[in-house]
KEVOPA-918314 format. One line per 2 residues: their letters; for each residue x, y, z of N, C-alpha, C, O. Coordinates in steps of 0.05 Angstrom, whole numbers, plus 5000, padded with zeros to 4 digits. Example, Ala and Ser with C-alpha at 12.3 -4.5 7.8 and 13.67 -1.06 7.14 Angstrom:
<atoms>
AS = 5264/4886/5156/5246/4910/5156/5264/4934/5156/5285/4934/5169 ~ 5257/4955/5142/5273/4979/5143/5258/5001/5157/5268/5023/5161
</atoms>
This chain:
<atoms>
XX = 2157/6386/0315/2139/6407/0304/2122/6420/0326/2120/6444/0328 ~ 2110/6403/0343/2093/6414/0365/2109/6431/0384/2100/6451/0395
XX = 2134/6422/0389/2152/6436/0408/2157/6464/0396/2156/6484/0411 ~ 2164/6465/0370/2169/6491/0358/2145/6509/0359/2146/6533/0365
XX = 2121/6498/0353/2097/6513/0353/2091/6525/0381/2083/6548/0383 ~ 2095/6509/0401/2091/6518/0428/2110/6541/0436/2102/6561/0447
XX = 2136/6537/0429/2156/6557/0436/2151/6583/0420/2154/6604/0431 ~ 2145/6580/0394/2140/6604/0378/2116/6620/0388/2118/6645/0389
XX = 2095/6607/0397/2072/6621/0408/2079/6634/0434/2072/6657/0438 ~ 2093/6620/0452/2101/6631/0478/2121/6653/0474/2123/6671/0491
XX = 2137/6653/0453/2156/6674/0449/2143/6701/0442/2154/6722/0447 ~ 2119/6699/0432/2104/6723/0424/2084/6732/0445/2081/6755/0450
XX = 2070/6712/0458/2050/6719/0477/2050/6700/0501/2059/6678/0499 ~ 2040/6710/0523/2033/6694/0547/2011/6711/0560/2003/6730/0547
XX = 2000/6706/0586/1977/6722/0594/1966/6724/0623/1983/6720/0641 ~ 1933/6731/0631/1916/6730/0656/1889/6742/0654/1882/6754/0633
XX = 1871/6738/0675/1844/6749/0672/1832/6760/0697/1809/6769/0696 ~ 1846/6759/0720/1833/6769/0744/1847/6793/0755/1870/6798/0748
XX = 1833/6809/0771/1844/6833/0783/1840/6857/0766/1834/6855/0742 ~ 1844/6881/0779/1840/6906/0765/1865/6912/0748/1884/6897/0748
XX = 1864/6934/0732/1885/6941/0714/1909/6953/0728/1906/6965/0749 ~ 1932/6950/0715/1955/6965/0724/1977/6949/0739/1974/6943/0762
XX = 1998/6943/0724/2022/6930/0736/2038/6951/0751/2044/6972/0739 ~ 2046/6946/0775/2063/6964/0790/2091/6951/0791/2095/6930/0803
XX = 2110/6964/0778/2137/6955/0777/2149/6956/0806/2145/6975/0820 ~ 2164/6935/0813/2176/6934/0840/2190/6961/0846/2209/6969/0832
XX = 2181/6975/0866/2191/7002/0872/2220/7002/0880/2234/7022/0876 ~ 2230/6980/0890/2259/6979/0899/2277/6974/0875/2301/6980/0876
XX = 2266/6962/0854/2282/6957/0830/2279/6978/0808/2296/6981/0791 ~ 2256/6991/0808/2250/7011/0787/2271/7032/0783/2276/7039/0760
XX = 2284/7042/0804/2304/7063/0799/2328/7055/0781/2342/7072/0771 ~ 2331/7029/0777/2355/7019/0762/2348/7013/0733/2365/7004/0718
XX = 2322/7016/0725/2314/7010/0697/2330/7026/0678/2335/7050/0682 ~ 2339/7014/0656/2355/7027/0636/2340/7050/0623/2316/7048/0618
XX = 2353/7073/0618/2340/7095/0603/2332/7085/0575/2345/7069/0563 ~ 2309/7095/0566/2299/7088/0539/2294/7059/0535/2298/7048/0513
XX = 2286/7045/0556/2280/7016/0553/2256/7012/0534/2236/7027/0535 ~ 2258/6991/0518/2237/6984/0499/2222/6959/0508/2200/6953/0498
XX = 2233/6945/0528/2222/6920/0537/2227/6917/0567/2249/6922/0577 ~ 2205/6910/0581/2207/6905/0610/2194/6878/0615/2173/6872/0603
XX = 2205/6862/0634/2192/6837/0642/2197/6834/0672/2219/6840/0682 ~ 2177/6824/0686/2179/6821/0714/2167/6795/0724/2149/6784/0712
XX = 2178/6785/0746/2168/6761/0759/2167/6766/0789/2188/6772/0801 ~ 2143/6764/0801/2140/6767/0830/2142/6739/0843/2122/6726/0847
XX = 2166/6731/0849/2171/6704/0859/2157/6699/0886/2147/6677/0890 ~ 2158/6718/0904/2145/6714/0930/2115/6708/0927/2105/6691/0941
XX = 2102/6722/0909/2074/6718/0905/2068/6691/0892/2048/6677/0899 ~ 2085/6682/0874/2082/6656/0861/2085/6634/0882/2070/6614/0881
XX = 2103/6637/0900/2108/6616/0921/2084/6612/0939/2081/6591/0951 ~ 2066/6631/0940/2042/6629/0957/2019/6615/0944/1999/6609/0957
XX = 2021/6609/0918/1999/6598/0903/1997/6568/0906/2017/6554/0911 ~ 1973/6558/0902/1968/6529/0903/1983/6515/0880/1993/6493/0884
XX = 1984/6528/0857/1998/6517/0834/2027/6512/0841/2038/6490/0835 ~ 2041/6531/0853/2069/6528/0860/2073/6506/0880/2091/6490/0878
XX = 2055/6505/0900/2058/6485/0921/2056/6457/0910/2068/6438/0920 ~ 2039/6454/0889/2036/6427/0877/2061/6419/0862/2066/6395/0859
XX = 2076/6439/0851/2098/6432/0834/2125/6439/0846/2146/6437/0833 ~ 2125/6447/0871/2150/6455/0884/2171/6433/0884/2195/6437/0881
XX = 2162/6408/0888/2180/6385/0889/2195/6381/0863/2217/6370/0863 ~ 2184/6391/0840/2197/6389/0815/2222/6407/0812/2238/6404/0793
XX = 2226/6425/0832/2249/6443/0832/2272/6431/0847/2292/6445/0853 ~ 2270/6406/0855/2291/6392/0870/2312/6382/0851/2314/6358/0846
XX = 2329/6401/0841/2350/6393/0822/2377/6393/0837/2382/6411/0854 ~ 2394/6374/0832/2420/6373/0845/2436/6399/0842/2450/6408/0860
XX = 2434/6411/0817/2450/6435/0812/2440/6458/0831/2457/6473/0841 ~ 2414/6460/0834/2403/6480/0852/2410/6474/0882/2415/6492/0897
XX = 2409/6449/0888/2415/6441/0916/2443/6447/0924/2449/6451/0948 ~ 2461/6448/0905/2489/6454/0911/2495/6484/0914/2516/6491/0925
XX = 2478/6501/0903/2483/6530/0903/2488/6541/0931/2506/6558/0934 ~ 2472/6534/0952/2477/6546/0978/2505/6541/0988/2517/6559/1001
XX = 2517/6517/0982/2544/6512/0990/2565/6526/0972/2586/6534/0982 ~ 2558/6528/0946/2577/6539/0927/2578/6570/0928/2600/6581/0928
XX = 2554/6583/0929/2554/6612/0927/2540/6625/0951/2540/6649/0954 ~ 2527/6609/0968/2514/6620/0991/2486/6630/0987/2476/6646/1002
XX = 2473/6620/0966/2445/6628/0960/2430/6606/0947/2440/6591/0930 ~ 2404/6603/0955/2386/6584/0942/2364/6601/0928/2347/6612/0942
XX = 2364/6604/0902/2345/6621/0888/2316/6613/0894/2298/6630/0893 ~ 2311/6588/0899/2283/6579/0905/2273/6591/0931/2249/6595/0935
XX = 2291/6596/0949/2284/6606/0976/2290/6636/0979/2274/6651/0991 ~ 2312/6645/0967/2322/6672/0974/2314/6694/0955/2316/6717/0962
XX = 2305/6688/0930/2298/6709/0912/2268/6716/0915/2251/6699/0918 ~ 2263/6742/0915/2235/6752/0919/2223/6764/0894/2199/6761/0889
XX = 2240/6778/0878/2230/6792/0855/2251/6793/0834/2275/6793/0840 ~ 2242/6793/0808/2261/6794/0786/2250/6815/0765/2226/6816/0761
XX = 2268/6830/0754/2261/6850/0734/2282/6851/0712/2306/6850/0718 ~ 2273/6852/0687/2292/6854/0665/2285/6879/0648/2261/6884/0643
XX = 2305/6894/0640/2301/6916/0622/2319/6914/0598/2342/6906/0601 ~ 2309/6921/0574/2324/6919/0549/2319/6944/0533/2296/6952/0530
XX = 2340/6957/0524/2338/6982/0510/2341/6980/0479/2344/7000/0465 ~ 2340/6955/0470/2344/6950/0441/2372/6940/0435/2377/6930/0413
XX = 2390/6944/0453/2418/6935/0450/2428/6919/0474/2439/6897/0471 ~ 2424/6930/0497/2434/6918/0522/2412/6910/0541/2390/6922/0541
XX = 2418/6889/0557/2399/6880/0577/2410/6883/0605/2434/6880/0609 ~ 2393/6890/0624/2400/6892/0652/2381/6875/0668/2357/6878/0665
XX = 2392/6857/0685/2376/6840/0702/2378/6850/0731/2399/6855/0741 ~ 2355/6852/0743/2354/6863/0771/2339/6843/0788/2318/6833/0781
XX = 2350/6837/0811/2337/6818/0830/2336/6831/0858/2353/6847/0865 ~ 2317/6821/0873/2315/6829/0901/2309/6804/0917/2293/6787/0909
XX = 2322/6802/0941/2318/6778/0956/2328/6781/0985/2334/6803/0994 ~ 2329/6758/0999/2335/6758/1028/2363/6746/1033/2369/6740/1056
XX = 2378/6742/1012/2405/6731/1014/2424/6750/1028/2419/6774/1030 ~ 2446/6739/1037/2467/6756/1049/2487/6764/1028/2502/6746/1018
XX = 2489/6789/1022/2508/6798/1001/2536/6794/1010/2554/6790/0993 ~ 2542/6795/1036/2569/6791/1046/2579/6763/1040/2601/6759/1031
XX = 2561/6743/1044/2569/6715/1038/2572/6712/1008/2592/6699/1000 ~ 2554/6723/0992/2556/6720/0963/2582/6733/0953/2596/6721/0936
XX = 2588/6757/0962/2613/6770/0953/2638/6754/0961/2657/6753/0945 ~ 2637/6743/0985/2660/6727/0993/2664/6703/0975/2687/6697/0967
XX = 2642/6689/0968/2644/6666/0951/2652/6674/0922/2668/6661/0909 ~ 2641/6696/0912/2647/6705/0885/2676/6715/0882/2687/6713/0860
XX = 2687/6724/0904/2715/6734/0903/2734/6712/0894/2755/6718/0882 ~ 2727/6687/0900/2744/6664/0892/2738/6655/0863/2753/6639/0852
XX = 2716/6664/0852/2708/6655/0825/2712/6677/0804/2716/6670/0781 ~ 2711/6702/0811/2713/6724/0792/2729/6747/0804/2728/6752/0828
XX = 2744/6760/0787/2761/6782/0797/2743/6806/0805/2728/6817/0788 ~ 2745/6815/0829/2730/6839/0838/2743/6865/0828/2767/6867/0827
XX = 2726/6884/0820/2735/6910/0812/2721/6931/0829/2697/6934/0828 ~ 2737/6946/0844/2726/6967/0861/2723/6992/0845/2742/7001/0832
XX = 2699/7004/0846/2694/7029/0832/2677/7047/0851/2653/7043/0854 ~ 2690/7065/0864/2677/7081/0884/2669/7064/0908/2686/7050/0919
XX = 2644/7066/0915/2635/7050/0938/2623/7023/0930/2613/7009/0948 ~ 2624/7016/0904/2613/6991/0895/2635/6972/0885/2656/6981/0875
XX = 2631/6946/0888/2649/6926/0878/2635/6909/0857/2613/6899/0861 ~ 2648/6906/0834/2636/6891/0811/2652/6865/0808/2676/6864/0809
XX = 2636/6843/0803/2648/6817/0800/2641/6807/0772/2618/6806/0765 ~ 2661/6799/0756/2656/6788/0730/2679/6793/0711/2702/6795/0720
XX = 2673/6794/0685/2694/6797/0665/2690/6822/0648/2704/6825/0627 ~ 2672/6840/0656/2667/6864/0641/2644/6861/0622/2629/6880/0617
XX = 2640/6837/0611/2617/6832/0593/2592/6824/0609/2570/6831/0601 ~ 2596/6809/0630/2573/6800/0647/2583/6802/0676/2597/6784/0686
XX = 2574/6823/0689/2583/6827/0717/2559/6828/0736/2536/6829/0727 ~ 2565/6827/0761/2544/6829/0782/2554/6849/0803/2577/6849/0810
XX = 2535/6865/0813/2542/6883/0835/2519/6880/0856/2496/6879/0849 ~ 2527/6880/0881/2507/6877/0903/2503/6905/0916/2522/6919/0923
XX = 2478/6911/0920/2470/6937/0932/2456/6932/0958/2448/6909/0964 ~ 2451/6953/0973/2437/6949/0999/2408/6939/0994/2398/6940/0972
XX = 2396/6929/1015/2368/6919/1015/2364/6895/0998/2343/6891/0987 ~ 2385/6878/0995/2383/6853/0981/2379/6855/0951/2367/6838/0939
XX = 2390/6877/0939/2387/6881/0910/2413/6874/0896/2435/6880/0906 ~ 2411/6860/0874/2434/6853/0857/2427/6860/0828/2405/6857/0819
XX = 2447/6871/0814/2444/6878/0786/2464/6862/0770/2487/6858/0778 ~ 2455/6852/0747/2472/6835/0730/2471/6846/0701/2450/6852/0691
XX = 2495/6850/0689/2496/6860/0662/2525/6868/0656/2543/6862/0671 ~ 2528/6881/0633/2555/6890/0625/2564/6912/0645/2548/6928/0654
XX = 2590/6912/0651/2601/6930/0671/2593/6960/0666/2585/6973/0685 ~ 2595/6970/0641/2588/6998/0637/2558/7004/0644/2552/7025/0655
XX = 2541/6984/0638/2513/6988/0645/2509/6989/0675/2494/7006/0686 ~ 2523/6971/0689/2520/6970/0718/2530/6996/0731/2518/7007/0750
XX = 2552/7007/0721/2563/7031/0732/2544/7055/0727/2543/7074/0744 ~ 2529/7054/0706/2509/7075/0701/2485/7070/0719/2474/7089/0731
XX = 2477/7045/0722/2453/7038/0737/2456/7045/0767/2437/7055/0779 ~ 2479/7040/0778/2483/7045/0807/2482/7074/0814/2477/7082/0837
XX = 2485/7091/0793/2482/7120/0798/2453/7128/0796/2447/7152/0800 ~ 2436/7109/0790/2407/7113/0788/2400/7135/0767/2384/7153/0772
XX = 2414/7133/0744/2408/7151/0722/2384/7143/0706/2374/7158/0689 ~ 2373/7119/0712/2350/7109/0697/2325/7112/0714/2321/7131/0730
XX = 2307/7092/0712/2283/7092/0728/2258/7103/0715/2236/7098/0723 ~ 2262/7119/0693/2239/7130/0679/2229/7110/0659/2244/7100/0642
XX = 2203/7104/0660/2190/7086/0642/2176/7103/0621/2161/7121/0627 ~ 2181/7096/0595/2169/7112/0573/2138/7112/0575/2126/7094/0586
XX = 2126/7132/0563/2097/7134/0563/2084/7110/0549/2064/7099/0558 ~ 2097/7101/0527/2086/7077/0513/2086/7052/0530/2066/7038/0531
XX = 2108/7048/0545/2109/7025/0563/2090/7027/0586/2078/7008/0594 ~ 2087/7052/0596/2068/7056/0618/2040/7049/0610/2024/7038/0625
XX = 2033/7056/0585/2006/7050/0574/2002/7020/0572/1980/7010/0579 ~ 2023/7006/0564/2020/6977/0562/2017/6965/0590/2000/6947/0593
XX = 2032/6974/0609/2031/6963/0636/2004/6969/0649/1994/6953/0664 ~ 1993/6993/0644/1968/7001/0656/1945/6984/0647/1924/6982/0661
XX = 1948/6970/0625/1926/6953/0614/1927/6925/0625/1908/6909/0621 ~ 1948/6918/0639/1951/6890/0649/1939/6888/0677/1939/6907/0692
XX = 1929/6864/0684/1918/6860/0711/1939/6863/0732/1961/6852/0730 ~ 1933/6877/0753/1953/6882/0774/1958/6856/0790/1978/6854/0804
XX = 1941/6836/0787/1945/6811/0802/1965/6793/0789/1973/6772/0800 ~ 1975/6799/0765/1993/6782/0750/2020/6781/0765/2031/6801/0773
XX = 2030/6756/0767/2057/6753/0779/2079/6752/0758/2102/6756/0765 ~ 2072/6747/0733/2091/6746/0711/2080/6765/0689/2057/6762/0682
XX = 2097/6783/0680/2087/6802/0660/2109/6811/0641/2133/6808/0647 ~ 2100/6822/0619/2119/6833/0599/2105/6857/0585/2081/6856/0581
XX = 2121/6877/0578/2110/6899/0562/2132/6908/0543/2156/6910/0550 ~ 2125/6914/0518/2144/6924/0499/2132/6947/0483/2108/6949/0481
XX = 2149/6963/0471/2140/6985/0454/2158/6987/0430/2182/6982/0432 ~ 2147/6995/0408/2162/6998/0383/2165/6971/0369/2158/6950/0380
XX = 2174/6973/0344/2178/6949/0328/2205/6936/0336/2226/6949/0337 ~ 2204/6910/0343/2228/6895/0351/2232/6873/0330/2214/6856/0327
XX = 2255/6873/0317/2260/6852/0297/2270/6827/0309/2282/6828/0331 ~ 2265/6804/0297/2274/6778/0307/2304/6777/0311/2314/6763/0328
XX = 2319/6793/0294/2348/6793/0296/2358/6804/0323/2380/6798/0332 ~ 2341/6820/0336/2348/6831/0362/2342/6812/0385/2349/6818/0408
XX = 2329/6790/0379/2320/6772/0400/2337/6746/0400/2345/6737/0379 ~ 2343/6737/0424/2358/6712/0427/2339/6688/0426/2333/6676/0447
XX = 2329/6681/0402/2310/6659/0399/2321/6639/0379/2338/6645/0363 ~ 2310/6615/0379/2317/6594/0360/2312/6604/0331/2294/6621/0327
XX = 2326/6593/0312/2324/6602/0284/2296/6597/0273/2286/6613/0258 ~ 2284/6574/0281/2257/6568/0270/2236/6587/0282/2217/6595/0269
XX = 2240/6595/0308/2222/6614/0320/2226/6641/0308/2206/6656/0302 ~ 2251/6649/0303/2257/6675/0290/2245/6676/0262/2235/6697/0254
XX = 2245/6653/0248/2233/6653/0221/2203/6658/0222/2193/6673/0205 ~ 2189/6647/0242/2161/6652/0245/2156/6681/0252/2138/6694/0240
XX = 2171/6691/0271/2167/6719/0280/2173/6739/0258/2161/6761/0257 ~ 2192/6732/0240/2199/6751/0219/2176/6757/0200/2175/6778/0187
XX = 2156/6739/0199/2133/6743/0182/2113/6763/0193/2097/6774/0178 ~ 2115/6769/0219/2095/6787/0231/2106/6809/0248/2092/6828/0255
XX = 2132/6807/0255/2143/6827/0274/2142/6855/0264/2139/6874/0279 ~ 2144/6859/0237/2143/6886/0226/2116/6899/0229/2114/6924/0225
XX = 2095/6884/0235/2068/6895/0239/2062/6902/0268/2041/6914/0274 ~ 2080/6894/0286/2074/6897/0315/2090/6920/0326/2114/6922/0323
XX = 2076/6939/0340/2090/6961/0352/2086/6963/0382/2091/6984/0394 ~ 2077/6941/0394/2075/6941/0423/2061/6916/0433/2043/6905/0419
XX = 2069/6906/0456/2055/6882/0468/2052/6886/0498/2068/6900/0511 ~ 2032/6873/0508/2028/6871/0537/2020/6843/0544/2000/6833/0533
XX = 2035/6831/0562/2030/6803/0568/2029/6799/0599/2045/6812/0613 ~ 2011/6782/0608/2009/6777/0637/2002/6748/0642/1987/6736/0627
XX = 2013/6737/0663/2006/6710/0672/1998/6712/0701/2014/6721/0718 ~ 1974/6703/0708/1965/6702/0735/1963/6673/0744/1950/6657/0731
XX = 1977/6667/0765/1978/6640/0776/1962/6638/0802/1967/6653/0820 ~ 1944/6619/0803/1930/6614/0828/1929/6584/0832/1950/6572/0837
XX = 1906/6572/0831/1904/6543/0830/1911/6533/0802/1924/6513/0799 ~ 1901/6548/0782/1908/6543/0755/1924/6566/0744/1937/6581/0759
XX = 1923/6570/0717/1938/6591/0704/1919/6606/0685/1907/6593/0668 ~ 1917/6632/0688/1901/6648/0671/1919/6665/0653/1938/6677/0662
XX = 1912/6667/0627/1929/6680/0607/1914/6702/0593/1890/6699/0586 ~ 1928/6724/0588/1915/6747/0573/1937/6763/0561/1956/6771/0575
XX = 1936/6769/0535/1956/6785/0522/1943/6803/0501/1923/6795/0489 ~ 1954/6826/0497/1945/6843/0475/1970/6851/0458/1991/6856/0468
XX = 1966/6851/0432/1986/6858/0413/1977/6882/0396/1957/6880/0382 ~ 1991/6904/0398/1984/6928/0384/1998/6928/0357/2022/6922/0355
XX = 1983/6934/0336/1994/6932/0309/1994/6960/0296/1980/6978/0305 ~ 2010/6963/0274/2013/6989/0261/1989/6996/0244/1985/7019/0236
XX = 1972/6976/0237/1949/6980/0220/1930/6957/0223/1936/6937/0235 ~ 1906/6961/0212/1886/6939/0213/1896/6915/0195/1891/6892/0201
XX = 1909/6922/0173/1920/6901/0157/1941/6885/0173/1942/6861/0171 ~ 1957/6900/0189/1977/6886/0205/1964/6868/0226/1974/6846/0231
XX = 1943/6877/0239/1929/6861/0259/1917/6836/0247/1916/6815/0259 ~ 1907/6839/0222/1896/6816/0208/1918/6795/0203/1914/6771/0206
XX = 1942/6805/0194/1964/6786/0189/1972/6772/0215/1977/6748/0215 ~ 1974/6787/0237/1982/6775/0262/1961/6755/0272/1968/6733/0281
XX = 1936/6764/0270/1914/6746/0279/1914/6720/0263/1912/6698/0275 ~ 1916/6722/0237/1915/6698/0220/1939/6680/0225/1936/6656/0224
XX = 1962/6692/0229/1986/6676/0234/1984/6661/0260/1991/6637/0261 ~ 1974/6673/0281/1970/6660/0307/1949/6638/0305/1953/6616/0316
XX = 1927/6645/0292/1906/6624/0289/1917/6600/0273/1911/6577/0280 ~ 1932/6606/0252/1944/6584/0237/1964/6568/0253/1965/6544/0250
XX = 1979/6581/0270/1999/6567/0287/1985/6548/0306/1993/6525/0309 ~ 1963/6558/0318/1948/6541/0337/1935/6518/0322/1934/6495/0331
XX = 1923/6525/0299/1910/6504/0283/1930/6482/0274/1923/6458/0275 ~ 1954/6490/0266/1974/6471/0258/1983/6454/0281/1988/6430/0279
XX = 1985/6467/0305/1993/6452/0329/1971/6431/0336/1978/6409/0343 ~ 1947/6439/0333/1925/6420/0338/1925/6397/0319/1921/6374/0327
XX = 1930/6403/0294/1931/6381/0273/1954/6362/0278/1952/6339/0271 ~ 1976/6372/0289/1999/6355/0294/1998/6340/0320/2016/6325/0327
XX = 1976/6345/0335/1973/6331/0361/1957/6305/0356/1936/6306/0342 ~ 1966/6283/0367/1952/6258/0363/1925/6258/0376/1920/6271/0397
XX = 1906/6243/0365/1879/6242/0375/1877/6232/0404/1859/6240/0419 ~ 1896/6215/0411/1895/6204/0439/1909/6223/0459/1908/6217/0483
XX = 1920/6245/0450/1932/6264/0469/1911/6285/0476/1914/6309/0468 ~ 1891/6277/0490/1868/6293/0495/1875/6318/0512/1864/6340/0506
XX = 1893/6316/0531/1900/6339/0547/1913/6361/0531/1907/6384/0534 ~ 1930/6353/0513/1944/6373/0496/1924/6386/0477/1926/6410/0472
XX = 1905/6371/0467/1884/6382/0450/1867/6403/0466/1860/6423/0455 ~ 1861/6397/0491/1846/6415/0508/1862/6441/0512/1850/6463/0513
XX = 1888/6439/0515/1904/6463/0519/1903/6481/0494/1899/6505/0496 ~ 1907/6469/0470/1905/6485/0446/1878/6497/0443/1875/6520/0434
XX = 1857/6482/0449/1829/6492/0446/1824/6515/0466/1806/6531/0462 ~ 1839/6516/0488/1834/6536/0509/1845/6564/0500/1837/6584/0511
XX = 1863/6564/0480/1875/6589/0471/1856/6603/0451/1849/6591/0431 ~ 1848/6627/0458/1830/6642/0441/1844/6666/0429/1858/6681/0443
XX = 1842/6670/0403/1854/6693/0389/1832/6709/0376/1817/6699/0359 ~ 1831/6735/0383/1811/6752/0372/1823/6778/0362/1843/6788/0373
XX = 1812/6789/0341/1821/6814/0329/1801/6836/0334/1777/6832/0330 ~ 1810/6860/0342/1793/6883/0345/1808/6907/0335/1827/6916/0348
XX = 1800/6918/0312/1813/6941/0300/1843/6935/0296/1850/6916/0283 ~ 1861/6951/0308/1889/6948/0305/1902/6930/0326/1926/6929/0329
XX = 1886/6916/0341/1896/6899/0362/1888/6870/0359/1867/6863/0348 ~ 1905/6853/0370/1899/6824/0372/1901/6816/0401/1920/6823/0415
XX = 1881/6802/0410/1879/6793/0438/1882/6762/0439/1869/6748/0423 ~ 1899/6753/0457/1903/6724/0460/1897/6718/0490/1909/6729/0508
XX = 1878/6700/0495/1870/6693/0522/1868/6663/0525/1864/6648/0506 ~ 1871/6654/0550/1866/6626/0556/1862/6625/0586/1871/6642/0601
XX = 1848/6604/0595/1843/6600/0623/1846/6570/0629/1828/6554/0621 ~ 1868/6562/0641/1873/6534/0646/1866/6527/0676/1880/6537/0694
XX = 1846/6511/0680/1840/6503/0708/1863/6486/0719/1881/6478/0704 ~ 1862/6481/0745/1884/6467/0758/1893/6442/0744/1917/6438/0739
XX = 1875/6424/0738/1882/6398/0726/1896/6402/0699/1915/6388/0693 ~ 1885/6420/0683/1896/6424/0656/1923/6439/0658/1941/6434/0642
XX = 1925/6458/0677/1951/6472/0681/1973/6452/0689/1996/6455/0681 ~ 1966/6432/0706/1985/6412/0714/1994/6395/0690/2018/6389/0687
XX = 1975/6389/0672/1982/6374/0648/2000/6391/0630/2019/6380/0618 ~ 1995/6417/0628/2011/6434/0611/2040/6435/0621/2059/6435/0604
XX = 2044/6435/0647/2072/6435/0658/2086/6409/0650/2109/6410/0642 ~ 2072/6387/0651/2084/6361/0644/2091/6361/0614/2113/6351/0607
XX = 2074/6371/0597/2079/6372/0568/2103/6390/0562/2120/6383/0546 ~ 2103/6413/0575/2125/6432/0570/2152/6421/0580/2172/6424/0567
XX = 2151/6407/0602/2175/6395/0613/2186/6373/0594/2210/6372/0590 ~ 2168/6357/0583/2176/6336/0565/2187/6348/0539/2207/6338/0528
XX = 2174/6370/0529/2184/6383/0505/2211/6395/0509/2228/6393/0492 ~ 2216/6407/0533/2242/6419/0539/2264/6398/0540/2286/6402/0531
XX = 2257/6375/0551/2277/6353/0552/2285/6343/0525/2308/6336/0521 ~ 2266/6343/0506/2272/6334/0479/2291/6354/0464/2305/6347/0446
XX = 2290/6380/0473/2306/6400/0460/2335/6399/0469/2352/6411/0456 ~ 2341/6386/0491/2368/6386/0503/2387/6369/0485/2411/6366/0492
</atoms>
């Protein structure tokens, strides 16, 4: 139950509290954003690697599967990836990465794993449904072949006014962020059935979200949810408060750290908006990672 509650809440919101307003989308990846995107998410990996929080938990990324990747494909994502961006237009998703890896080595390794398809000056590797193409300056695009062929022509890159407004409200210091516009139904999301059931009760009232996570020594969270009406914001507010309350009730009295985490999450309503904030100091953020890792293991 607590695992579901945590995942359902994180599926809707995540956050931050320091720095001035305005997320700047990676300028080298921005030209490839899908036209008419309704959802954008970004991760500034290089900035995260510089934080005290990451340095404390870096050893937890020592997985055999990751350790084998440099030999298998010629890249270590822990070392070689700098930035990640995802765009979704309501139907299709495009993943964009930038890093310091050698595209020549990667292409050579992929040639033995996937059939290459030459199209003009670009080579696509995959099966047509999920392909990858490597571009200059350490950029790689992943998605369906038709999307990639459109993206490499740089026919996108324009961010809608609604998404720009959501991004402008987020702290520029955030290393992890998300922005969405319009009503998105749970059926369009790749989430667990129990999470989708929870979201179905409130998704029709939400017409935009902005989420940011700022990582330093601890983790600061801040999110805003725009609703279609004040009645809608009340429904969303009450649902989130109820979710957190239920999570707290299902937490054992001796699990003090987890109780502190739930108590740190604040949900407030203002007119047609709902704000969710939290500020986890270093010690509590470390505990949260342990709890999340244990919950993830139980889901396997």
